[in-house]
PQR file with spaces between the fields and no chain letter, atoms N, CA, C, O and H, PARSE charges and radii, in Angstrom:
ATOM       1  N    MET     1     -40.881   -6.739  114.162 -0.4000 1.5000
ATOM       2  CA   MET     1     -42.349   -6.686  115.310 -0.0000 2.0000
ATOM       3  C    MET     1     -42.963   -5.443  114.724  0.5500 1.7000
ATOM       4  O    MET     1     -42.581   -4.327  114.375 -0.5500 1.4000
ATOM       5  N    GLU     2     -44.286   -6.256  114.781 -0.4000 1.5000
ATOM       6  CA   GLU     2     -45.314   -5.833  114.194 -0.0000 2.0000
ATOM       7  C    GLU     2     -45.902   -4.548  115.661  0.5500 1.7000
ATOM       8  O    GLU     2     -45.916   -4.832  116.858 -0.5500 1.4000
ATOM       9  H    GLU     2     -44.596   -7.163  115.065  0.4000 1.0000
ATOM      10  N    ALA     3     -46.171   -3.669  115.259 -0.4000 1.5000
ATOM      11  CA   ALA     3     -46.702   -3.167  116.682 -0.0000 2.0000
ATOM      12  C    ALA     3     -48.438   -3.302  116.937  0.5500 1.7000
ATOM      13  O    ALA     3     -49.206   -4.039  116.319 -0.5500 1.4000
ATOM      14  H    ALA     3     -46.159   -3.438  114.286  0.4000 1.0000
ATOM      15  N    THR     4     -48.664   -2.646  117.695 -0.4000 1.5000
ATOM      16  CA   THR     4     -50.089   -3.331  118.172 -0.0000 2.0000
ATOM      17  C    THR     4     -50.832   -1.890  117.708  0.5500 1.7000
ATOM      18  O    THR     4     -50.460   -0.827  118.204 -0.5500 1.4000
ATOM      19  H    THR     4     -48.041   -2.046  118.197  0.4000 1.0000
ATOM      20  N    LEU     5     -51.781   -1.943  116.837 -0.4000 1.5000
ATOM      21  CA   LEU     5     -52.634   -1.049  116.441 -0.0000 2.0000
ATOM      22  C    LEU     5     -53.617   -0.208  117.642  0.5500 1.7000
ATOM      23  O    LEU     5     -53.861   -0.689  118.749 -0.5500 1.4000
ATOM      24  H    LEU     5     -52.084   -2.807  116.434  0.4000 1.0000
ATOM      25  N    GLN     6     -54.130    1.186  117.145 -0.4000 1.5000
ATOM      26  CA   GLN     6     -54.793    1.607  118.403 -0.0000 2.0000
ATOM      27  C    GLN     6     -55.901    2.412  117.374  0.5500 1.7000
ATOM      28  O    GLN     6     -55.460    3.213  116.550 -0.5500 1.4000
ATOM      29  H    GLN     6     -53.931    1.576  116.246  0.4000 1.0000
ATOM      30  N    ASN     7     -57.580    2.105  117.495 -0.4000 1.5000
ATOM      31  CA   ASN     7     -58.104    3.081  116.704 -0.0000 2.0000
ATOM      32  C    ASN     7     -58.206    4.524  117.803  0.5500 1.7000
ATOM      33  O    ASN     7     -58.060    4.593  119.024 -0.5500 1.4000
ATOM      34  H    ASN     7     -57.937    1.454  118.164  0.4000 1.0000
ATOM      35  N    ILE     8     -58.505    5.541  116.818 -0.4000 1.5000
ATOM      36  CA   ILE     8     -58.481    6.909  117.436 -0.0000 2.0000
ATOM      37  C    ILE     8     -59.466    7.149  116.074  0.5500 1.7000
ATOM      38  O    ILE     8     -59.579    6.676  114.943 -0.5500 1.4000
ATOM      39  H    ILE     8     -58.624    5.485  115.827  0.4000 1.0000
ATOM      40  N    TYR     9     -60.144    8.252  116.968 -0.4000 1.5000
ATOM      41  CA   TYR     9     -61.601    8.947  116.109 -0.0000 2.0000
ATOM      42  C    TYR     9     -60.736   10.575  116.126  0.5500 1.7000
ATOM      43  O    TYR     9     -60.050   10.984  117.063 -0.5500 1.4000
ATOM      44  H    TYR     9     -60.052    8.636  117.887  0.4000 1.0000
ATOM      45  N    LEU    10     -61.016   11.340  114.769 -0.4000 1.5000
ATOM      46  CA   LEU    10     -60.501   12.447  114.795 -0.0000 2.0000
ATOM      47  C    LEU    10     -61.407   13.268  114.427  0.5500 1.7000
ATOM      48  O    LEU    10     -61.996   12.749  113.479 -0.5500 1.4000
ATOM      49  H    LEU    10     -61.574   11.008  114.008  0.4000 1.0000
ATOM      50  N    ASN    11     -61.961   14.561  114.737 -0.4000 1.5000
ATOM      51  CA   ASN    11     -62.856   15.630  114.322 -0.0000 2.0000
ATOM      52  C    ASN    11     -62.090   16.364  113.687  0.5500 1.7000
ATOM      53  O    ASN    11     -61.127   16.978  114.147 -0.5500 1.4000
ATOM      54  H    ASN    11     -61.483   14.982  115.508  0.4000 1.0000
ATOM      55  N    VAL    12     -62.500   16.345  112.506 -0.4000 1.5000
ATOM      56  CA   VAL    12     -61.440   17.668  111.619 -0.0000 2.0000
ATOM      57  C    VAL    12     -62.149   18.527  110.831  0.5500 1.7000
ATOM      58  O    VAL    12     -63.255   18.180  110.417 -0.5500 1.4000
ATOM      59  H    VAL    12     -63.282   15.846  112.133  0.4000 1.0000
ATOM      60  N    PRO    13     -61.548   19.917  110.477 -0.5600 1.5000
ATOM      61  CA   PRO    13     -62.013   19.975  109.830  0.2800 2.0000
ATOM      62  C    PRO    13     -62.343   19.867  107.991  0.5500 1.7000
ATOM      63  O    PRO    13     -61.460   19.491  107.220 -0.5500 1.4000
ATOM      64  N    LYS    14     -63.318   20.145  107.661 -0.4000 1.5000
ATOM      65  CA   LYS    14     -63.802   19.887  106.024 -0.0000 2.0000
ATOM      66  C    LYS    14     -62.545   19.889  105.246  0.5500 1.7000
ATOM      67  O    LYS    14     -61.999   18.918  104.723 -0.5500 1.4000
ATOM      68  H    LYS    14     -64.035   20.450  108.288  0.4000 1.0000
ATOM      69  N    SER    15     -62.211   20.987  105.245 -0.4000 1.5000
ATOM      70  CA   SER    15     -60.937   21.335  104.716 -0.0000 2.0000
ATOM      71  C    SER    15     -59.517   20.670  104.400  0.5500 1.7000
ATOM      72  O    SER    15     -58.799   20.525  103.412 -0.5500 1.4000
ATOM      73  H    SER    15     -62.655   21.776  105.670  0.4000 1.0000
ATOM      74  N    GLU    16     -59.487   20.309  105.896 -0.4000 1.5000
ATOM      75  CA   GLU    16     -58.387   19.326  106.172 -0.0000 2.0000
ATOM      76  C    GLU    16     -58.483   18.051  106.355  0.5500 1.7000
ATOM      77  O    GLU    16     -57.856   17.413  107.201 -0.5500 1.4000
ATOM      78  H    GLU    16     -60.071   20.427  106.699  0.4000 1.0000
ATOM      79  N    VAL    17     -59.348   17.577  105.497 -0.4000 1.5000
ATOM      80  CA   VAL    17     -59.300   15.731  105.504 -0.0000 2.0000
ATOM      81  C    VAL    17     -58.425   15.380  104.845  0.5500 1.7000
ATOM      82  O    VAL    17     -57.522   14.709  105.343 -0.5500 1.4000
ATOM      83  H    VAL    17     -59.857   18.096  104.810  0.4000 1.0000
ATOM      84  N    ARG    18     -58.422   15.792  103.265 -0.4000 1.5000
ATOM      85  CA   ARG    18     -57.486   15.631  102.290 -0.0000 2.0000
ATOM      86  C    ARG    18     -56.133   15.538  103.063  0.5500 1.7000
ATOM      87  O    ARG    18     -55.541   14.459  103.046 -0.5500 1.4000
ATOM      88  H    ARG    18     -59.156   16.338  102.860  0.4000 1.0000
ATOM      89  N    PHE    19     -55.665   16.480  103.663 -0.4000 1.5000
ATOM      90  CA   PHE    19     -54.107   16.603  104.206 -0.0000 2.0000
ATOM      91  C    PHE    19     -53.936   14.986  105.410  0.5500 1.7000
ATOM      92  O    PHE    19     -53.043   14.143  105.498 -0.5500 1.4000
ATOM      93  H    PHE    19     -56.146   17.357  103.676  0.4000 1.0000
ATOM      94  N    ILE    20     -55.296   15.168  106.175 -0.4000 1.5000
ATOM      95  CA   ILE    20     -55.467   13.772  106.610 -0.0000 2.0000
ATOM      96  C    ILE    20     -55.296   12.504  106.512  0.5500 1.7000
ATOM      97  O    ILE    20     -54.815   11.579  107.167 -0.5500 1.4000
ATOM      98  H    ILE    20     -56.021   15.853  106.104  0.4000 1.0000
ATOM      99  N    MET    21     -55.900   12.724  105.358 -0.4000 1.5000
ATOM     100  CA   MET    21     -56.116   11.568  104.852 -0.0000 2.0000
ATOM     101  C    MET    21     -54.783   11.026  103.535  0.5500 1.7000
ATOM     102  O    MET    21     -54.697    9.875  103.105 -0.5500 1.4000
ATOM     103  H    MET    21     -56.290   13.475  104.826  0.4000 1.0000
ATOM     104  N    THR    22     -54.293   11.656  103.308 -0.4000 1.5000
ATOM     105  CA   THR    22     -52.626   11.924  102.716 -0.0000 2.0000
ATOM     106  C    THR    22     -51.370   11.582  103.492  0.5500 1.7000
ATOM     107  O    THR    22     -50.421   10.915  103.081 -0.5500 1.4000
ATOM     108  H    THR    22     -54.362   12.591  103.657  0.4000 1.0000
ATOM     109  N    LEU    23     -51.587   12.407  105.229 -0.4000 1.5000
ATOM     110  CA   LEU    23     -50.576   12.042  105.859 -0.0000 2.0000
ATOM     111  C    LEU    23     -51.058   10.038  106.324  0.5500 1.7000
ATOM     112  O    LEU    23     -50.329    9.056  106.466 -0.5500 1.4000
ATOM     113  H    LEU    23     -52.358   12.949  105.563  0.4000 1.0000
ATOM     114  N    ALA    24     -52.279   10.177  106.405 -0.4000 1.5000
ATOM     115  CA   ALA    24     -52.011    8.471  107.052 -0.0000 2.0000
ATOM     116  C    ALA    24     -51.300    7.457  105.776  0.5500 1.7000
ATOM     117  O    ALA    24     -50.583    6.475  105.969 -0.5500 1.4000
ATOM     118  H    ALA    24     -52.871   10.974  106.290  0.4000 1.0000
ATOM     119  N    GLN    25     -51.755    8.041  104.383 -0.4000 1.5000
ATOM     120  CA   GLN    25     -51.101    6.953  103.897 -0.0000 2.0000
ATOM     121  C    GLN    25     -49.602    6.973  103.558  0.5500 1.7000
ATOM     122  O    GLN    25     -48.999    5.946  103.246 -0.5500 1.4000
ATOM     123  H    GLN    25     -52.338    8.838  104.226  0.4000 1.0000
ATOM     124  N    LYS    26     -49.022    8.189  103.632 -0.4000 1.5000
ATOM     125  CA   LYS    26     -47.495    8.751  103.412 -0.0000 2.0000
ATOM     126  C    LYS    26     -46.993    7.740  105.112  0.5500 1.7000
ATOM     127  O    LYS    26     -45.961    7.070  105.100 -0.5500 1.4000
ATOM     128  H    LYS    26     -49.511    9.023  103.885  0.4000 1.0000
ATOM     129  N    MET    27     -47.744    7.795  106.197 -0.4000 1.5000
ATOM     130  CA   MET    27     -47.129    6.788  107.794 -0.0000 2.0000
ATOM     131  C    MET    27     -47.462    5.337  107.215  0.5500 1.7000
ATOM     132  O    MET    27     -46.998    4.351  107.787 -0.5500 1.4000
ATOM     133  H    MET    27     -48.583    8.340  106.207  0.4000 1.0000
ATOM     134  N    GLY    28     -48.105    5.232  106.308 -0.4000 1.5000
ATOM     135  CA   GLY    28     -48.599    3.811  106.198 -0.0000 2.0000
ATOM     136  C    GLY    28     -50.039    3.430  107.144  0.5500 1.7000
ATOM     137  O    GLY    28     -50.453    2.273  107.078 -0.5500 1.4000
ATOM     138  H    GLY    28     -48.482    6.033  105.843  0.4000 1.0000
ATOM     139  N    TRP    29     -50.647    4.264  107.864 -0.4000 1.5000
ATOM     140  CA   TRP    29     -51.977    4.325  108.548 -0.0000 2.0000
ATOM     141  C    TRP    29     -52.932    3.860  107.203  0.5500 1.7000
ATOM     142  O    TRP    29     -52.857    3.967  105.979 -0.5500 1.4000
ATOM     143  H    TRP    29     -50.310    5.204  107.917  0.4000 1.0000
ATOM     144  N    LYS    30     -53.687    3.395  108.005 -0.4000 1.5000
ATOM     145  CA   LYS    30     -54.984    3.075  107.634 -0.0000 2.0000
ATOM     146  C    LYS    30     -56.329    3.598  108.387  0.5500 1.7000
ATOM     147  O    LYS    30     -56.959    3.110  109.326 -0.5500 1.4000
ATOM     148  H    LYS    30     -53.749    3.308  108.999  0.4000 1.0000
ATOM     149  N    ALA    31     -56.637    5.439  107.183 -0.4000 1.5000
ATOM     150  CA   ALA    31     -57.838    5.957  107.558 -0.0000 2.0000
ATOM     151  C    ALA    31     -59.461    5.944  106.667  0.5500 1.7000
ATOM     152  O    ALA    31     -59.920    6.090  105.534 -0.5500 1.4000
ATOM     153  H    ALA    31     -56.125    5.835  106.420  0.4000 1.0000
ATOM     154  N    GLU    32     -59.777    5.733  107.710 -0.4000 1.5000
ATOM     155  CA   GLU    32     -61.221    5.591  106.594 -0.0000 2.0000
ATOM     156  C    GLU    32     -62.418    6.406  107.715  0.5500 1.7000
ATOM     157  O    GLU    32     -62.454    6.386  108.945 -0.5500 1.4000
ATOM     158  H    GLU    32     -59.404    5.614  108.630  0.4000 1.0000
ATOM     159  N    THR    33     -63.233    7.022  106.819 -0.4000 1.5000
ATOM     160  CA   THR    33     -64.381    7.751  107.198 -0.0000 2.0000
ATOM     161  C    THR    33     -65.826    7.117  107.422  0.5500 1.7000
ATOM     162  O    THR    33     -66.254    6.227  106.687 -0.5500 1.4000
ATOM     163  H    THR    33     -63.203    7.038  105.820  0.4000 1.0000
ATOM     164  N    LYS    34     -66.566    7.657  108.524 -0.4000 1.5000
ATOM     165  CA   LYS    34     -67.555    6.876  108.853 -0.0000 2.0000
ATOM     166  C    LYS    34     -68.581    6.502  107.283  0.5500 1.7000
ATOM     167  O    LYS    34     -69.390    5.581  107.176 -0.5500 1.4000
ATOM     168  H    LYS    34     -66.218    8.380  109.121  0.4000 1.0000
ATOM     169  N    ALA    35     -68.384    7.062  106.701 -0.4000 1.5000
ATOM     170  CA   ALA    35     -69.324    6.768  105.526 -0.0000 2.0000
ATOM     171  C    ALA    35     -68.726    5.599  104.787  0.5500 1.7000
ATOM     172  O    ALA    35     -69.420    4.951  104.003 -0.5500 1.4000
ATOM     173  H    ALA    35     -67.726    7.810  106.788  0.4000 1.0000
ATOM     174  N    SER    36     -67.343    5.279  105.032 -0.4000 1.5000
ATOM     175  CA   SER    36     -66.659    4.082  104.104 -0.0000 2.0000
ATOM     176  C    SER    36     -67.009    3.207  105.243  0.5500 1.7000
ATOM     177  O    SER    36     -67.964    2.498  104.927 -0.5500 1.4000
ATOM     178  H    SER    36     -66.780    5.805  105.669  0.4000 1.0000
ATOM     179  N    LEU    37     -66.570    2.974  106.531 -0.4000 1.5000
ATOM     180  CA   LEU    37     -66.950    1.935  107.067 -0.0000 2.0000
ATOM     181  C    LEU    37     -68.291    1.459  107.400  0.5500 1.7000
ATOM     182  O    LEU    37     -68.685    0.350  107.761 -0.5500 1.4000
ATOM     183  H    LEU    37     -65.794    3.550  106.788  0.4000 1.0000
ATOM     184  N    LEU    38     -68.880    2.535  107.196 -0.4000 1.5000
ATOM     185  CA   LEU    38     -70.724    1.841  107.105 -0.0000 2.0000
ATOM     186  C    LEU    38     -70.720    1.133  105.728  0.5500 1.7000
ATOM     187  O    LEU    38     -71.239    0.043  105.489 -0.5500 1.4000
ATOM     188  H    LEU    38     -68.560    3.436  106.903  0.4000 1.0000
ATOM     189  N    ASP    39     -70.064    1.912  104.879 -0.4000 1.5000
ATOM     190  CA   ASP    39     -70.265    1.274  103.296 -0.0000 2.0000
ATOM     191  C    ASP    39     -69.925   -0.411  103.480  0.5500 1.7000
ATOM     192  O    ASP    39     -70.558   -1.285  102.888 -0.5500 1.4000
ATOM     193  H    ASP    39     -69.642    2.797  105.073  0.4000 1.0000
ATOM     194  N    LYS    40     -68.854   -0.654  104.376 -0.4000 1.5000
ATOM     195  CA   LYS    40     -67.997   -1.533  103.865 -0.0000 2.0000
ATOM     196  C    LYS    40     -69.287   -3.120  104.918  0.5500 1.7000
ATOM     197  O    LYS    40     -69.654   -4.238  104.555 -0.5500 1.4000
ATOM     198  H    LYS    40     -68.339    0.056  104.857  0.4000 1.0000
ATOM     199  N    PHE    41     -69.513   -2.347  106.141 -0.4000 1.5000
ATOM     200  CA   PHE    41     -70.215   -2.949  106.885 -0.0000 2.0000
ATOM     201  C    PHE    41     -71.753   -3.111  106.065  0.5500 1.7000
ATOM     202  O    PHE    41     -71.997   -4.316  106.121 -0.5500 1.4000
ATOM     203  H    PHE    41     -69.215   -1.439  106.435  0.4000 1.0000
ATOM     204  N    ILE    42     -72.767   -2.485  105.409 -0.4000 1.5000
ATOM     205  CA   ILE    42     -73.565   -3.312  104.548 -0.0000 2.0000
ATOM     206  C    ILE    42     -72.922   -3.932  103.533  0.5500 1.7000
ATOM     207  O    ILE    42     -73.509   -4.986  103.287 -0.5500 1.4000
ATOM     208  H    ILE    42     -72.569   -1.506  105.364  0.4000 1.0000
ATOM     209  N    ALA    43     -72.236   -3.809  103.017 -0.4000 1.5000
ATOM     210  CA   ALA    43     -71.747   -4.182  101.467 -0.0000 2.0000
ATOM     211  C    ALA    43     -71.438   -6.012  102.121  0.5500 1.7000
ATOM     212  O    ALA    43     -71.519   -6.900  101.272 -0.5500 1.4000
ATOM     213  H    ALA    43     -71.759   -2.953  103.216  0.4000 1.0000
ATOM     214  N    SER    44     -71.106   -6.419  103.596 -0.4000 1.5000
ATOM     215  CA   SER    44     -70.839   -7.604  104.099 -0.0000 2.0000
ATOM     216  C    SER    44     -71.972   -8.551  104.899  0.5500 1.7000
ATOM     217  O    SER    44     -71.840   -9.671  105.391 -0.5500 1.4000
ATOM     218  H    SER    44     -71.040   -5.698  104.285  0.4000 1.0000
ATOM     219  N    ARG    45     -73.218   -7.600  104.831 -0.4000 1.5000
ATOM     220  CA   ARG    45     -74.770   -8.431  105.253 -0.0000 2.0000
ATOM     221  C    ARG    45     -74.862   -9.383  104.301  0.5500 1.7000
ATOM     222  O    ARG    45     -74.344   -9.158  103.207 -0.5500 1.4000
ATOM     223  H    ARG    45     -73.325   -6.689  104.431  0.4000 1.0000
ATOM     224  N    PRO    46     -75.476  -10.503  104.523 -0.5600 1.5000
ATOM     225  CA   PRO    46     -75.947  -10.985  104.044  0.2800 2.0000
ATOM     226  C    PRO    46     -77.216  -10.394  102.696  0.5500 1.7000
ATOM     227  O    PRO    46     -77.637   -9.274  102.987 -0.5500 1.4000
ATOM     228  N    LYS    47     -77.653  -10.800  101.749 -0.4000 1.5000
ATOM     229  CA   LYS    47     -78.680  -10.159  100.755 -0.0000 2.0000
ATOM     230  C    LYS    47     -79.894  -10.479  100.845  0.5500 1.7000
ATOM     231  O    LYS    47     -80.854   -9.709  100.894 -0.5500 1.4000
ATOM     232  H    LYS    47     -77.311  -11.710  101.513  0.4000 1.0000
ATOM     233  N    ASN    48     -79.900  -11.957  100.877 -0.4000 1.5000
ATOM     234  CA   ASN    48     -81.471  -12.419  101.252 -0.0000 2.0000
ATOM     235  C    ASN    48     -81.663  -13.065  102.636  0.5500 1.7000
ATOM     236  O    ASN    48     -81.005  -14.037  103.009 -0.5500 1.4000
ATOM     237  H    ASN    48     -79.121  -12.582  100.837  0.4000 1.0000
ATOM     238  N    VAL    49     -82.488  -12.536  103.275 -0.4000 1.5000
ATOM     239  CA   VAL    49     -82.456  -12.582  104.453 -0.0000 2.0000
ATOM     240  C    VAL    49     -83.956  -13.215  104.549  0.5500 1.7000
ATOM     241  O    VAL    49     -84.723  -12.831  103.666 -0.5500 1.4000
ATOM     242  H    VAL    49     -83.023  -11.747  102.972  0.4000 1.0000
ATOM     243  N    ASP    50     -84.448  -14.088  105.460 -0.4000 1.5000
ATOM     244  CA   ASP    50     -86.305  -15.237  105.590 -0.0000 2.0000
ATOM     245  C    ASP    50     -86.446  -14.271  106.516  0.5500 1.7000
ATOM     246  O    ASP    50     -85.519  -14.436  107.309 -0.5500 1.4000
ATOM     247  H    ASP    50     -83.825  -14.399  106.178  0.4000 1.0000
ATOM     248  N    LEU    51     -87.160  -13.272  106.874 -0.4000 1.5000
ATOM     249  CA   LEU    51     -87.702  -12.658  107.550 -0.0000 2.0000
ATOM     250  C    LEU    51     -88.834  -11.892  106.964  0.5500 1.7000
ATOM     251  O    LEU    51     -88.733  -11.042  106.080 -0.5500 1.4000
ATOM     252  H    LEU    51     -87.913  -13.139  106.230  0.4000 1.0000
ATOM     253  N    THR    52     -90.169  -12.375  107.685 -0.4000 1.5000
ATOM     254  CA   THR    52     -90.981  -11.379  107.282 -0.0000 2.0000
ATOM     255  C    THR    52     -91.353  -10.298  108.679  0.5500 1.7000
ATOM     256  O    THR    52     -90.864  -10.271  109.808 -0.5500 1.4000
ATOM     257  H    THR    52     -90.251  -13.066  108.403  0.4000 1.0000
ATOM     258  N    ASP    53     -92.159   -9.670  108.194 -0.4000 1.5000
ATOM     259  CA   ASP    53     -92.590   -8.220  108.848 -0.0000 2.0000
ATOM     260  C    ASP    53     -93.152   -8.214  110.595  0.5500 1.7000
ATOM     261  O    ASP    53     -93.193   -7.386  111.505 -0.5500 1.4000
ATOM     262  H    ASP    53     -92.556   -9.692  107.276  0.4000 1.0000
ATOM     263  N    GLU    54     -93.639  -10.069  110.342 -0.4000 1.5000
ATOM     264  CA   GLU    54     -94.001  -10.204  111.726 -0.0000 2.0000
ATOM     265  C    GLU    54     -92.871  -10.614  112.691  0.5500 1.7000
ATOM     266  O    GLU    54     -92.943  -10.327  113.886 -0.5500 1.4000
ATOM     267  H    GLU    54     -93.606  -10.741  109.602  0.4000 1.0000
ATOM     268  N    ASP    55     -91.738  -11.342  112.124 -0.4000 1.5000
ATOM     269  CA   ASP    55     -90.682  -11.536  112.766 -0.0000 2.0000
ATOM     270  C    ASP    55     -89.663  -10.584  113.180  0.5500 1.7000
ATOM     271  O    ASP    55     -88.865  -10.699  114.111 -0.5500 1.4000
ATOM     272  H    ASP    55     -91.680  -11.575  111.153  0.4000 1.0000
ATOM     273  N    ILE    56     -89.835   -9.405  112.165 -0.4000 1.5000
ATOM     274  CA   ILE    56     -89.240   -7.994  112.830 -0.0000 2.0000
ATOM     275  C    ILE    56     -90.005   -7.754  113.832  0.5500 1.7000
ATOM     276  O    ILE    56     -89.718   -8.139  114.966 -0.5500 1.4000
ATOM     277  H    ILE    56     -90.483   -9.311  111.408  0.4000 1.0000
ATOM     278  N    MET    57     -90.944   -7.170  113.584 -0.4000 1.5000
ATOM     279  CA   MET    57     -92.104   -6.790  115.011 -0.0000 2.0000
ATOM     280  C    MET    57     -91.627   -7.818  115.870  0.5500 1.7000
ATOM     281  O    MET    57     -90.752   -7.349  116.598 -0.5500 1.4000
ATOM     282  H    MET    57     -91.177   -6.858  112.663  0.4000 1.0000
ATOM     283  N    GLU    58     -91.752   -8.542  116.003 -0.4000 1.5000
ATOM     284  CA   GLU    58     -91.755   -9.801  117.424 -0.0000 2.0000
ATOM     285  C    GLU    58     -90.411   -9.344  118.001  0.5500 1.7000
ATOM     286  O    GLU    58     -90.462   -8.968  119.173 -0.5500 1.4000
ATOM     287  H    GLU    58     -92.463   -8.923  115.412  0.4000 1.0000
ATOM     288  N    ALA    59     -89.108   -9.305  117.336 -0.4000 1.5000
ATOM     289  CA   ALA    59     -87.728   -8.725  117.486 -0.0000 2.0000
ATOM     290  C    ALA    59     -88.200   -7.570  118.110  0.5500 1.7000
ATOM     291  O    ALA    59     -87.950   -7.508  119.314 -0.5500 1.4000
ATOM     292  H    ALA    59     -89.067   -9.610  116.385  0.4000 1.0000
ATOM     293  N    VAL    60     -88.878   -6.543  117.568 -0.4000 1.5000
ATOM     294  CA   VAL    60     -89.152   -4.671  118.150 -0.0000 2.0000
ATOM     295  C    VAL    60     -89.215   -5.122  119.471  0.5500 1.7000
ATOM     296  O    VAL    60     -88.443   -5.115  120.430 -0.5500 1.4000
ATOM     297  H    VAL    60     -89.081   -6.594  116.590  0.4000 1.0000
ATOM     298  N    ARG    61     -91.027   -5.753  119.124 -0.4000 1.5000
ATOM     299  CA   ARG    61     -91.119   -5.693  120.634 -0.0000 2.0000
ATOM     300  C    ARG    61     -91.286   -6.610  121.979  0.5500 1.7000
ATOM     301  O    ARG    61     -92.049   -6.697  122.941 -0.5500 1.4000
ATOM     302  H    ARG    61     -91.654   -5.759  118.345  0.4000 1.0000
ATOM     303  N    GLU    62     -89.992   -7.303  121.411 -0.4000 1.5000
ATOM     304  CA   GLU    62     -88.975   -8.212  122.560 -0.0000 2.0000
ATOM     305  C    GLU    62     -88.112   -7.324  123.495  0.5500 1.7000
ATOM     306  O    GLU    62     -88.021   -7.249  124.721 -0.5500 1.4000
ATOM     307  H    GLU    62     -89.372   -7.232  120.630  0.4000 1.0000
ATOM     308  N    VAL    63     -87.339   -6.492  122.168 -0.4000 1.5000
ATOM     309  CA   VAL    63     -86.763   -5.384  122.813 -0.0000 2.0000
ATOM     310  C    VAL    63     -86.689   -4.648  123.575  0.5500 1.7000
ATOM     311  O    VAL    63     -85.819   -4.309  124.377 -0.5500 1.4000
ATOM     312  H    VAL    63     -87.413   -6.553  121.173  0.4000 1.0000
ATOM     313  N    ARG    64     -88.031   -4.238  123.253 -0.4000 1.5000
ATOM     314  CA   ARG    64     -89.293   -3.249  124.140 -0.0000 2.0000
ATOM     315  C    ARG    64     -90.016   -3.505  125.143  0.5500 1.7000
ATOM     316  O    ARG    64     -90.183   -2.888  126.195 -0.5500 1.4000
ATOM     317  H    ARG    64     -88.737   -4.514  122.601  0.4000 1.0000
ATOM     318  N    TYR    65     -90.387   -4.342  124.801 -0.4000 1.5000
ATOM     319  CA   TYR    65     -91.299   -5.137  126.527 -0.0000 2.0000
ATOM     320  C    TYR    65     -90.812   -5.880  126.756  0.5500 1.7000
ATOM     321  O    TYR    65     -91.470   -6.311  127.703 -0.5500 1.4000
ATOM     322  H    TYR    65     -90.251   -4.844  123.946  0.4000 1.0000
ATOM     323  N    GLY    66     -89.621   -6.839  126.565 -0.4000 1.5000
ATOM     324  CA   GLY    66     -89.241   -7.969  126.982 -0.0000 2.0000
ATOM     325  C    GLY    66     -90.350   -9.062  126.281  0.5500 1.7000
ATOM     326  O    GLY    66     -91.101   -8.759  125.354 -0.5500 1.4000
ATOM     327  H    GLY    66     -89.087   -6.489  125.796  0.4000 1.0000
ATOM     328  N    LYS    67     -90.269  -10.627  127.045 -0.4000 1.5000
ATOM     329  CA   LYS    67     -90.184  -11.938  126.207 -0.0000 2.0000
ATOM     330  C    LYS    67     -91.937  -11.180  125.518  0.5500 1.7000
ATOM     331  O    LYS    67     -92.691  -10.288  125.907 -0.5500 1.4000
ATOM     332  H    LYS    67     -89.658  -10.873  127.798  0.4000 1.0000
ATOM     333  N    VAL    68     -91.931  -11.766  124.816 -0.4000 1.5000
ATOM     334  CA   VAL    68     -93.668  -11.539  123.909 -0.0000 2.0000
ATOM     335  C    VAL    68     -94.261  -12.388  124.473  0.5500 1.7000
ATOM     336  O    VAL    68     -95.443  -12.600  124.201 -0.5500 1.4000
ATOM     337  H    VAL    68     -91.318  -12.491  124.500  0.4000 1.0000
């Protein structure tokens, strides 16, 4: 029977990070840093997006001021 996974976030001293990562590995847990999560997110984004500066500014204005 597979256990349900729960995400948690820990703030630990920098000197203890290696220990926490080693512990997680030994326990069979998956441990990731914010930087590694961000790197994976960025790597999964499309590389060639057909957007102009005007398209981006229109979206920004819509969020800031409502429908343009």
